[in-house]
C-alpha positions, 0 to 999 in steps of 0.5 A, a space after each residue: 499500500 505505501 509503495 503504491 502511495 510513494 509511486 503516485 506521489 513521485 509521479 505527481 511531483 515529476 508531472 508538476 516539475 515538467 509543467 513548471 519548466 514548460 511554463 517557464 520556458 514560454 514566459 522567458 521567451 515573452 519577456 525577451 521582447 523589446 527592451 525599454 529605452 532608459 528613463 529620462 532622468 538617467 540621460 546626462 547629455 543634452 543631445 540625447 535628451 532632446 533627440 527623444 520625444 518624451 523628454 525635455 532638457 532643463 538648463 542649469 540655474 546660475 546665480 547672476 551675482 556670483 556666476 556660480 551654478 545653483 543647480 545642474 542641468 538635467 533631463 526630465 519626462 514631459 508632462 502627459 497631455 490631458 485628453 479633452 472630452 
């Protein structure tokens, strides 16, 4: 009796492992599709930022009296346009 139980459990476990491997192979293929472009905030060059449609370049802020840079220039994501109904 226990021999039959052990066989059925091992066959069931093997079936579960095989099903998981088969599903894992399919999902891995789907995930390899197309890589996303880097986020706008990670772009450091003005030319790279302005070349993209979804990013805008913010110029550096300079103090007029001292001539020192208050804030560095950076790239940011353009705000999404509101849809009018």
